[in-house]
PyMOL Python script that loads the backbone (N, CA, C, O; Angstrom):
from pymol import cmd

cmd.read_pdbstr("""\
ATOM      1  N   MET A   1       9.071  14.179  -9.559  1.00  0.00           N
ATOM      2  CA  MET A   1       8.813  12.763  -9.438  1.00  0.00           C
ATOM      3  C   MET A   1       9.987  11.998 -10.064  1.00  0.00           C
ATOM      4  O   MET A   1      10.447  12.336 -11.155  1.00  0.00           O
ATOM      5  N   HIS A   2      10.449  10.995  -9.382  1.00  0.00           N
ATOM      6  CA  HIS A   2      11.541  10.162  -9.864  1.00  0.00           C
ATOM      7  C   HIS A   2      11.033   9.207 -10.939  1.00  0.00           C
ATOM      8  O   HIS A   2       9.876   8.789 -10.895  1.00  0.00           O
ATOM      9  N   GLU A   3      11.876   8.861 -11.895  1.00  0.00           N
ATOM     10  CA  GLU A   3      11.438   8.006 -13.007  1.00  0.00           C
ATOM     11  C   GLU A   3      11.037   6.606 -12.567  1.00  0.00           C
ATOM     12  O   GLU A   3      10.266   5.946 -13.265  1.00  0.00           O
ATOM     13  N   LEU A   4      11.536   6.136 -11.432  1.00  0.00           N
ATOM     14  CA  LEU A   4      11.173   4.804 -10.940  1.00  0.00           C
ATOM     15  C   LEU A   4       9.920   4.829 -10.061  1.00  0.00           C
ATOM     16  O   LEU A   4       9.368   3.781  -9.728  1.00  0.00           O
ATOM     17  N   GLN A   5       9.485   6.010  -9.695  1.00  0.00           N
ATOM     18  CA  GLN A   5       8.295   6.143  -8.848  1.00  0.00           C
ATOM     19  C   GLN A   5       7.039   5.940  -9.683  1.00  0.00           C
ATOM     20  O   GLN A   5       6.920   6.518 -10.763  1.00  0.00           O
ATOM     21  N   PRO A   6       6.092   5.122  -9.202  1.00  0.00           N
ATOM     22  CA  PRO A   6       4.844   4.937  -9.948  1.00  0.00           C
ATOM     23  C   PRO A   6       4.070   6.253 -10.046  1.00  0.00           C
ATOM     24  O   PRO A   6       4.196   7.128  -9.190  1.00  0.00           O
ATOM     25  N   LYS A   7       3.271   6.373 -11.100  1.00  0.00           N
ATOM     26  CA  LYS A   7       2.484   7.577 -11.318  1.00  0.00           C
ATOM     27  C   LYS A   7       1.320   7.620 -10.313  1.00  0.00           C
ATOM     28  O   LYS A   7       0.544   6.669 -10.216  1.00  0.00           O
ATOM     29  N   HIS A   8       1.208   8.724  -9.574  1.00  0.00           N
ATOM     30  CA  HIS A   8       0.130   8.933  -8.602  1.00  0.00           C
ATOM     31  C   HIS A   8      -0.793  10.026  -9.134  1.00  0.00           C
ATOM     32  O   HIS A   8      -0.338  11.118  -9.475  1.00  0.00           O
ATOM     33  N   THR A   9      -2.091   9.729  -9.204  1.00  0.00           N
ATOM     34  CA  THR A   9      -3.065  10.677  -9.718  1.00  0.00           C
ATOM     35  C   THR A   9      -4.237  10.782  -8.754  1.00  0.00           C
ATOM     36  O   THR A   9      -4.775   9.770  -8.305  1.00  0.00           O
ATOM     37  N   LYS A  10      -4.626  12.002  -8.440  1.00  0.00           N
ATOM     38  CA  LYS A  10      -5.789  12.235  -7.588  1.00  0.00           C
ATOM     39  C   LYS A  10      -7.056  12.098  -8.440  1.00  0.00           C
ATOM     40  O   LYS A  10      -7.169  12.726  -9.493  1.00  0.00           O
ATOM     41  N   LEU A  11      -8.014  11.272  -7.980  1.00  0.00           N
ATOM     42  CA  LEU A  11      -9.250  11.067  -8.719  1.00  0.00           C
ATOM     43  C   LEU A  11     -10.262  12.169  -8.418  1.00  0.00           C
ATOM     44  O   LEU A  11     -10.303  12.713  -7.314  1.00  0.00           O
ATOM     45  N   LYS A  12     -11.072  12.484  -9.416  1.00  0.00           N
ATOM     46  CA  LYS A  12     -12.161  13.445  -9.239  1.00  0.00           C
ATOM     47  C   LYS A  12     -13.317  12.757  -8.515  1.00  0.00           C
ATOM     48  O   LYS A  12     -13.384  11.528  -8.466  1.00  0.00           O
ATOM     49  N   LYS A  13     -14.219  13.552  -7.959  1.00  0.00           N
ATOM     50  CA  LYS A  13     -15.357  13.032  -7.201  1.00  0.00           C
ATOM     51  C   LYS A  13     -16.172  12.036  -8.029  1.00  0.00           C
ATOM     52  O   LYS A  13     -16.586  10.998  -7.513  1.00  0.00           O
ATOM     53  N   GLU A  14     -16.406  12.343  -9.312  1.00  0.00           N
ATOM     54  CA  GLU A  14     -17.190  11.463 -10.168  1.00  0.00           C
ATOM     55  C   GLU A  14     -16.478  10.125 -10.374  1.00  0.00           C
ATOM     56  O   GLU A  14     -17.115   9.072 -10.406  1.00  0.00           O
ATOM     57  N   GLU A  15     -15.155  10.179 -10.514  1.00  0.00           N
ATOM     58  CA  GLU A  15     -14.369   8.960 -10.698  1.00  0.00           C
ATOM     59  C   GLU A  15     -14.395   8.098  -9.443  1.00  0.00           C
ATOM     60  O   GLU A  15     -14.459   6.871  -9.529  1.00  0.00           O
ATOM     61  N   VAL A  16     -14.346   8.739  -8.274  1.00  0.00           N
ATOM     62  CA  VAL A  16     -14.406   8.008  -7.004  1.00  0.00           C
ATOM     63  C   VAL A  16     -15.757   7.321  -6.866  1.00  0.00           C
ATOM     64  O   VAL A  16     -15.821   6.149  -6.494  1.00  0.00           O
ATOM     65  N   ASP A  17     -16.838   8.041  -7.163  1.00  0.00           N
ATOM     66  CA  ASP A  17     -18.174   7.463  -7.073  1.00  0.00           C
ATOM     67  C   ASP A  17     -18.316   6.252  -7.987  1.00  0.00           C
ATOM     68  O   ASP A  17     -18.895   5.238  -7.599  1.00  0.00           O
ATOM     69  N   LYS A  18     -17.786   6.360  -9.199  1.00  0.00           N
ATOM     70  CA  LYS A  18     -17.859   5.257 -10.162  1.00  0.00           C
ATOM     71  C   LYS A  18     -17.045   4.057  -9.666  1.00  0.00           C
ATOM     72  O   LYS A  18     -17.505   2.918  -9.752  1.00  0.00           O
ATOM     73  N   LEU A  19     -15.840   4.309  -9.147  1.00  0.00           N
ATOM     74  CA  LEU A  19     -14.976   3.241  -8.638  1.00  0.00           C
ATOM     75  C   LEU A  19     -15.644   2.504  -7.480  1.00  0.00           C
ATOM     76  O   LEU A  19     -15.677   1.274  -7.454  1.00  0.00           O
ATOM     77  N   ILE A  20     -16.172   3.260  -6.530  1.00  0.00           N
ATOM     78  CA  ILE A  20     -16.821   2.671  -5.352  1.00  0.00           C
ATOM     79  C   ILE A  20     -18.021   1.832  -5.787  1.00  0.00           C
ATOM     80  O   ILE A  20     -18.258   0.751  -5.249  1.00  0.00           O
ATOM     81  N   SER A  21     -18.763   2.327  -6.748  1.00  0.00           N
ATOM     82  CA  SER A  21     -19.923   1.604  -7.263  1.00  0.00           C
ATOM     83  C   SER A  21     -19.514   0.313  -7.974  1.00  0.00           C
ATOM     84  O   SER A  21     -20.114  -0.738  -7.751  1.00  0.00           O
ATOM     85  N   GLU A  22     -18.488   0.395  -8.832  1.00  0.00           N
ATOM     86  CA  GLU A  22     -18.029  -0.777  -9.578  1.00  0.00           C
ATOM     87  C   GLU A  22     -17.474  -1.865  -8.666  1.00  0.00           C
ATOM     88  O   GLU A  22     -17.712  -3.052  -8.888  1.00  0.00           O
ATOM     89  N   LEU A  23     -16.740  -1.458  -7.647  1.00  0.00           N
ATOM     90  CA  LEU A  23     -16.135  -2.418  -6.732  1.00  0.00           C
ATOM     91  C   LEU A  23     -17.100  -2.870  -5.635  1.00  0.00           C
ATOM     92  O   LEU A  23     -16.833  -3.839  -4.925  1.00  0.00           O
ATOM     93  N   ASN A  24     -18.228  -2.158  -5.502  1.00  0.00           N
ATOM     94  CA  ASN A  24     -19.245  -2.457  -4.488  1.00  0.00           C
ATOM     95  C   ASN A  24     -18.633  -2.462  -3.082  1.00  0.00           C
ATOM     96  O   ASN A  24     -18.831  -3.391  -2.298  1.00  0.00           O
ATOM     97  N   ILE A  25     -17.880  -1.389  -2.791  1.00  0.00           N
ATOM     98  CA  ILE A  25     -17.243  -1.230  -1.488  1.00  0.00           C
ATOM     99  C   ILE A  25     -17.478   0.181  -0.982  1.00  0.00           C
ATOM    100  O   ILE A  25     -17.984   1.037  -1.707  1.00  0.00           O
ATOM    101  N   SER A  26     -17.107   0.416   0.265  1.00  0.00           N
ATOM    102  CA  SER A  26     -17.150   1.778   0.793  1.00  0.00           C
ATOM    103  C   SER A  26     -15.736   2.356   0.752  1.00  0.00           C
ATOM    104  O   SER A  26     -14.758   1.626   0.596  1.00  0.00           O
ATOM    105  N   LEU A  27     -15.649   3.647   0.891  1.00  0.00           N
ATOM    106  CA  LEU A  27     -14.363   4.341   0.844  1.00  0.00           C
ATOM    107  C   LEU A  27     -13.407   3.816   1.920  1.00  0.00           C
ATOM    108  O   LEU A  27     -12.199   3.748   1.694  1.00  0.00           O
ATOM    109  N   THR A  28     -13.935   3.449   3.072  1.00  0.00           N
ATOM    110  CA  THR A  28     -13.095   2.975   4.182  1.00  0.00           C
ATOM    111  C   THR A  28     -12.484   1.608   3.919  1.00  0.00           C
ATOM    112  O   THR A  28     -11.564   1.196   4.626  1.00  0.00           O
ATOM    113  N   GLN A  29     -12.984   0.899   2.911  1.00  0.00           N
ATOM    114  CA  GLN A  29     -12.456  -0.431   2.604  1.00  0.00           C
ATOM    115  C   GLN A  29     -11.253  -0.387   1.657  1.00  0.00           C
ATOM    116  O   GLN A  29     -10.609  -1.411   1.429  1.00  0.00           O
ATOM    117  N   LEU A  30     -10.954   0.769   1.116  1.00  0.00           N
ATOM    118  CA  LEU A  30      -9.777   0.904   0.261  1.00  0.00           C
ATOM    119  C   LEU A  30      -8.510   0.895   1.116  1.00  0.00           C
ATOM    120  O   LEU A  30      -8.543   1.315   2.272  1.00  0.00           O
ATOM    121  N   PRO A  31      -7.388   0.418   0.555  1.00  0.00           N
ATOM    122  CA  PRO A  31      -6.117   0.524   1.279  1.00  0.00           C
ATOM    123  C   PRO A  31      -5.782   1.998   1.531  1.00  0.00           C
ATOM    124  O   PRO A  31      -6.272   2.885   0.832  1.00  0.00           O
ATOM    125  N   LYS A  32      -4.952   2.240   2.524  1.00  0.00           N
ATOM    126  CA  LYS A  32      -4.659   3.606   2.958  1.00  0.00           C
ATOM    127  C   LYS A  32      -3.289   4.073   2.465  1.00  0.00           C
ATOM    128  O   LYS A  32      -2.396   3.269   2.199  1.00  0.00           O
ATOM    129  N   ILE A  33      -3.150   5.402   2.351  1.00  0.00           N
ATOM    130  CA  ILE A  33      -1.860   6.049   2.103  1.00  0.00           C
ATOM    131  C   ILE A  33      -1.822   7.305   2.978  1.00  0.00           C
ATOM    132  O   ILE A  33      -2.791   8.062   3.026  1.00  0.00           O
ATOM    133  N   LYS A  34      -0.722   7.518   3.656  1.00  0.00           N
ATOM    134  CA  LYS A  34      -0.631   8.654   4.582  1.00  0.00           C
ATOM    135  C   LYS A  34      -0.488   9.974   3.833  1.00  0.00           C
ATOM    136  O   LYS A  34       0.127  10.041   2.768  1.00  0.00           O
ATOM    137  N   ILE A  35      -1.068  11.017   4.411  1.00  0.00           N
ATOM    138  CA  ILE A  35      -1.022  12.356   3.836  1.00  0.00           C
ATOM    139  C   ILE A  35       0.421  12.857   3.735  1.00  0.00           C
ATOM    140  O   ILE A  35       0.720  13.734   2.925  1.00  0.00           O
ATOM    141  N   THR A  36       1.307  12.304   4.551  1.00  0.00           N
ATOM    142  CA  THR A  36       2.710  12.727   4.555  1.00  0.00           C
ATOM    143  C   THR A  36       3.560  11.997   3.519  1.00  0.00           C
ATOM    144  O   THR A  36       4.752  12.275   3.394  1.00  0.00           O
ATOM    145  N   ASP A  37       2.964  11.071   2.777  1.00  0.00           N
ATOM    146  CA  ASP A  37       3.712  10.311   1.775  1.00  0.00           C
ATOM    147  C   ASP A  37       4.238  11.278   0.703  1.00  0.00           C
ATOM    148  O   ASP A  37       3.451  12.014   0.107  1.00  0.00           O
ATOM    149  N   PRO A  38       5.535  11.288   0.452  1.00  0.00           N
ATOM    150  CA  PRO A  38       6.101  12.233  -0.512  1.00  0.00           C
ATOM    151  C   PRO A  38       5.674  11.982  -1.960  1.00  0.00           C
ATOM    152  O   PRO A  38       5.843  12.859  -2.807  1.00  0.00           O
ATOM    153  N   ALA A  39       5.132  10.819  -2.255  1.00  0.00           N
ATOM    154  CA  ALA A  39       4.721  10.505  -3.630  1.00  0.00           C
ATOM    155  C   ALA A  39       3.368  11.122  -3.989  1.00  0.00           C
ATOM    156  O   ALA A  39       3.010  11.172  -5.166  1.00  0.00           O
ATOM    157  N   LEU A  40       2.613  11.590  -2.996  1.00  0.00           N
ATOM    158  CA  LEU A  40       1.293  12.166  -3.273  1.00  0.00           C
ATOM    159  C   LEU A  40       1.406  13.440  -4.101  1.00  0.00           C
ATOM    160  O   LEU A  40       2.317  14.243  -3.900  1.00  0.00           O
ATOM    161  N   PRO A  41       0.467  13.619  -5.038  1.00  0.00           N
ATOM    162  CA  PRO A  41       0.468  14.876  -5.797  1.00  0.00           C
ATOM    163  C   PRO A  41       0.135  16.054  -4.880  1.00  0.00           C
ATOM    164  O   PRO A  41      -0.483  15.874  -3.830  1.00  0.00           O
ATOM    165  N   GLU A  42       0.541  17.241  -5.275  1.00  0.00           N
ATOM    166  CA  GLU A  42       0.256  18.426  -4.463  1.00  0.00           C
ATOM    167  C   GLU A  42      -1.240  18.671  -4.386  1.00  0.00           C
ATOM    168  O   GLU A  42      -1.971  18.397  -5.337  1.00  0.00           O
ATOM    169  N   GLY A  43      -1.691  19.184  -3.260  1.00  0.00           N
ATOM    170  CA  GLY A  43      -3.082  19.541  -3.086  1.00  0.00           C
ATOM    171  C   GLY A  43      -3.972  18.411  -2.607  1.00  0.00           C
ATOM    172  O   GLY A  43      -5.193  18.564  -2.575  1.00  0.00           O
ATOM    173  N   CYS A  44      -3.388  17.275  -2.232  1.00  0.00           N
ATOM    174  CA  CYS A  44      -4.192  16.158  -1.740  1.00  0.00           C
ATOM    175  C   CYS A  44      -4.658  16.439  -0.319  1.00  0.00           C
ATOM    176  O   CYS A  44      -3.937  17.028   0.486  1.00  0.00           O
ATOM    177  N   GLU A  45      -5.869  16.009  -0.033  1.00  0.00           N
ATOM    178  CA  GLU A  45      -6.452  16.171   1.294  1.00  0.00           C
ATOM    179  C   GLU A  45      -6.906  14.819   1.812  1.00  0.00           C
ATOM    180  O   GLU A  45      -6.988  13.846   1.062  1.00  0.00           O
ATOM    181  N   ILE A  46      -7.199  14.771   3.094  1.00  0.00           N
ATOM    182  CA  ILE A  46      -7.686  13.538   3.709  1.00  0.00           C
ATOM    183  C   ILE A  46      -8.992  13.125   3.033  1.00  0.00           C
ATOM    184  O   ILE A  46      -9.850  13.965   2.760  1.00  0.00           O
ATOM    185  N   SER A  47      -9.134  11.838   2.769  1.00  0.00           N
ATOM    186  CA  SER A  47     -10.276  11.168   2.127  1.00  0.00           C
ATOM    187  C   SER A  47     -10.253  11.274   0.602  1.00  0.00           C
ATOM    188  O   SER A  47     -11.183  10.801  -0.052  1.00  0.00           O
ATOM    189  N   ASP A  48      -9.211  11.884   0.016  1.00  0.00           N
ATOM    190  CA  ASP A  48      -9.049  11.842  -1.439  1.00  0.00           C
ATOM    191  C   ASP A  48      -8.645  10.426  -1.840  1.00  0.00           C
ATOM    192  O   ASP A  48      -8.029   9.708  -1.051  1.00  0.00           O
ATOM    193  N   VAL A  49      -8.987  10.025  -3.053  1.00  0.00           N
ATOM    194  CA  VAL A  49      -8.601   8.716  -3.557  1.00  0.00           C
ATOM    195  C   VAL A  49      -7.511   8.918  -4.608  1.00  0.00           C
ATOM    196  O   VAL A  49      -7.632   9.755  -5.502  1.00  0.00           O
ATOM    197  N   ILE A  50      -6.447   8.132  -4.477  1.00  0.00           N
ATOM    198  CA  ILE A  50      -5.291   8.221  -5.352  1.00  0.00           C
ATOM    199  C   ILE A  50      -5.213   6.961  -6.212  1.00  0.00           C
ATOM    200  O   ILE A  50      -5.343   5.840  -5.721  1.00  0.00           O
ATOM    201  N   LYS A  51      -4.997   7.178  -7.502  1.00  0.00           N
ATOM    202  CA  LYS A  51      -4.791   6.071  -8.442  1.00  0.00           C
ATOM    203  C   LYS A  51      -3.284   5.945  -8.652  1.00  0.00           C
ATOM    204  O   LYS A  51      -2.618   6.914  -9.016  1.00  0.00           O
ATOM    205  N   ILE A  52      -2.755   4.747  -8.421  1.00  0.00           N
ATOM    206  CA  ILE A  52      -1.330   4.498  -8.573  1.00  0.00           C
ATOM    207  C   ILE A  52      -1.150   3.523  -9.731  1.00  0.00           C
ATOM    208  O   ILE A  52      -1.684   2.414  -9.712  1.00  0.00           O
ATOM    209  N   GLU A  53      -0.386   3.953 -10.747  1.00  0.00           N
ATOM    210  CA  GLU A  53      -0.153   3.127 -11.929  1.00  0.00           C
ATOM    211  C   GLU A  53       1.293   2.652 -11.933  1.00  0.00           C
ATOM    212  O   GLU A  53       2.225   3.454 -11.996  1.00  0.00           O
ATOM    213  N   ARG A  54       1.463   1.347 -11.865  1.00  0.00           N
ATOM    214  CA  ARG A  54       2.797   0.751 -11.905  1.00  0.00           C
ATOM    215  C   ARG A  54       2.964   0.014 -13.222  1.00  0.00           C
ATOM    216  O   ARG A  54       2.041  -0.650 -13.693  1.00  0.00           O
ATOM    217  N   ILE A  55       4.130   0.131 -13.808  1.00  0.00           N
ATOM    218  CA  ILE A  55       4.444  -0.565 -15.053  1.00  0.00           C
ATOM    219  C   ILE A  55       5.208  -1.838 -14.694  1.00  0.00           C
ATOM    220  O   ILE A  55       6.242  -1.792 -14.028  1.00  0.00           O
ATOM    221  N   LYS A  56       4.681  -2.968 -15.145  1.00  0.00           N
ATOM    222  CA  LYS A  56       5.309  -4.267 -14.886  1.00  0.00           C
ATOM    223  C   LYS A  56       5.736  -4.890 -16.205  1.00  0.00           C
ATOM    224  O   LYS A  56       5.077  -4.714 -17.230  1.00  0.00           O
ATOM    225  N   ASN A  57       6.828  -5.608 -16.173  1.00  0.00           N
ATOM    226  CA  ASN A  57       7.271  -6.386 -17.327  1.00  0.00           C
ATOM    227  C   ASN A  57       6.888  -7.836 -17.099  1.00  0.00           C
ATOM    228  O   ASN A  57       7.183  -8.406 -16.049  1.00  0.00           O
ATOM    229  N   ASN A  58       6.223  -8.438 -18.094  1.00  0.00           N
ATOM    230  CA  ASN A  58       5.888  -9.849 -17.956  1.00  0.00           C
ATOM    231  C   ASN A  58       7.050 -10.704 -18.465  1.00  0.00           C
ATOM    232  O   ASN A  58       8.095 -10.171 -18.841  1.00  0.00           O
ATOM    233  N   ASP A  59       6.873 -12.011 -18.478  1.00  0.00           N
ATOM    234  CA  ASP A  59       7.950 -12.929 -18.865  1.00  0.00           C
ATOM    235  C   ASP A  59       8.418 -12.736 -20.301  1.00  0.00           C
ATOM    236  O   ASP A  59       9.575 -13.010 -20.620  1.00  0.00           O
ATOM    237  N   GLU A  60       7.515 -12.261 -21.177  1.00  0.00           N
ATOM    238  CA  GLU A  60       7.871 -12.051 -22.571  1.00  0.00           C
ATOM    239  C   GLU A  60       8.522 -10.694 -22.807  1.00  0.00           C
ATOM    240  O   GLU A  60       8.891 -10.378 -23.938  1.00  0.00           O
ATOM    241  N   GLY A  61       8.666  -9.898 -21.772  1.00  0.00           N
ATOM    242  CA  GLY A  61       9.275  -8.581 -21.898  1.00  0.00           C
ATOM    243  C   GLY A  61       8.290  -7.483 -22.255  1.00  0.00           C
ATOM    244  O   GLY A  61       8.693  -6.344 -22.495  1.00  0.00           O
ATOM    245  N   GLU A  62       7.006  -7.808 -22.292  1.00  0.00           N
ATOM    246  CA  GLU A  62       5.981  -6.804 -22.599  1.00  0.00           C
ATOM    247  C   GLU A  62       5.642  -6.011 -21.337  1.00  0.00           C
ATOM    248  O   GLU A  62       5.575  -6.561 -20.238  1.00  0.00           O
ATOM    249  N   LYS A  63       5.433  -4.728 -21.516  1.00  0.00           N
ATOM    250  CA  LYS A  63       5.081  -3.870 -20.386  1.00  0.00           C
ATOM    251  C   LYS A  63       3.570  -3.823 -20.236  1.00  0.00           C
ATOM    252  O   LYS A  63       2.838  -3.659 -21.212  1.00  0.00           O
ATOM    253  N   THR A  64       3.114  -3.970 -18.992  1.00  0.00           N
ATOM    254  CA  THR A  64       1.692  -3.856 -18.691  1.00  0.00           C
ATOM    255  C   THR A  64       1.523  -2.893 -17.526  1.00  0.00           C
ATOM    256  O   THR A  64       2.401  -2.769 -16.672  1.00  0.00           O
ATOM    257  N   SER A  65       0.406  -2.227 -17.504  1.00  0.00           N
ATOM    258  CA  SER A  65       0.110  -1.276 -16.439  1.00  0.00           C
ATOM    259  C   SER A  65      -0.783  -1.945 -15.395  1.00  0.00           C
ATOM    260  O   SER A  65      -1.805  -2.544 -15.728  1.00  0.00           O
ATOM    261  N   VAL A  66      -0.382  -1.835 -14.135  1.00  0.00           N
ATOM    262  CA  VAL A  66      -1.159  -2.372 -13.022  1.00  0.00           C
ATOM    263  C   VAL A  66      -1.633  -1.180 -12.195  1.00  0.00           C
ATOM    264  O   VAL A  66      -0.839  -0.310 -11.836  1.00  0.00           O
ATOM    265  N   VAL A  67      -2.939  -1.144 -11.894  1.00  0.00           N
ATOM    266  CA  VAL A  67      -3.522   0.006 -11.201  1.00  0.00           C
ATOM    267  C   VAL A  67      -3.921  -0.379  -9.776  1.00  0.00           C
ATOM    268  O   VAL A  67      -4.526  -1.425  -9.543  1.00  0.00           O
ATOM    269  N   TYR A  68      -3.569   0.484  -8.841  1.00  0.00           N
ATOM    270  CA  TYR A  68      -3.927   0.332  -7.432  1.00  0.00           C
ATOM    271  C   TYR A  68      -4.622   1.611  -6.990  1.00  0.00           C
ATOM    272  O   TYR A  68      -4.381   2.678  -7.555  1.00  0.00           O
ATOM    273  N   TYR A  69      -5.484   1.508  -5.982  1.00  0.00           N
ATOM    274  CA  TYR A  69      -6.162   2.681  -5.444  1.00  0.00           C
ATOM    275  C   TYR A  69      -5.893   2.770  -3.949  1.00  0.00           C
ATOM    276  O   TYR A  69      -5.841   1.754  -3.255  1.00  0.00           O
ATOM    277  N   ARG A  70      -5.724   3.988  -3.465  1.00  0.00           N
ATOM    278  CA  ARG A  70      -5.490   4.237  -2.038  1.00  0.00           C
ATOM    279  C   ARG A  70      -6.308   5.446  -1.617  1.00  0.00           C
ATOM    280  O   ARG A  70      -6.526   6.365  -2.407  1.00  0.00           O
ATOM    281  N   VAL A  71      -6.761   5.440  -0.366  1.00  0.00           N
ATOM    282  CA  VAL A  71      -7.450   6.600   0.189  1.00  0.00           C
ATOM    283  C   VAL A  71      -6.480   7.301   1.144  1.00  0.00           C
ATOM    284  O   VAL A  71      -5.777   6.645   1.913  1.00  0.00           O
ATOM    285  N   VAL A  72      -6.446   8.621   1.090  1.00  0.00           N
ATOM    286  CA  VAL A  72      -5.518   9.417   1.900  1.00  0.00           C
ATOM    287  C   VAL A  72      -6.035   9.521   3.327  1.00  0.00           C
ATOM    288  O   VAL A  72      -7.190   9.879   3.556  1.00  0.00           O
ATOM    289  N   VAL A  73      -5.161   9.202   4.290  1.00  0.00           N
ATOM    290  CA  VAL A  73      -5.506   9.275   5.716  1.00  0.00           C
ATOM    291  C   VAL A  73      -4.442  10.094   6.455  1.00  0.00           C
ATOM    292  O   VAL A  73      -3.413  10.464   5.889  1.00  0.00           O
ATOM    293  N   VAL A  74      -4.719  10.364   7.726  1.00  0.00           N
ATOM    294  CA  VAL A  74      -3.808  11.142   8.571  1.00  0.00           C
ATOM    295  C   VAL A  74      -2.536  10.388   8.824  1.00  0.00           C
ATOM    296  O   VAL A  74      -1.650  10.888   9.516  1.00  0.00           O
TER     297      VAL A  74
END
""", "prot")
cmd.dss("prot")
cmd.show_as("cartoon", "prot")
cmd.util.cbc("prot")
cmd.orient("prot")
């Protein structure tokens, strides 16, 4: 993984269930990421949910973590 690439983590089934419940959405409503994306961790399969953590710098120079979720598709 390149140092500028955001951290990609595959969520466990329990984590996915909790996320879907908290957001009150279905799995199909999450943004998509292709199975061929080189940033995906090894062993990802279709319908897995990926947590993407990006580090942002605010105006004061403080680093904050921004989290995005994607579902793996064909």
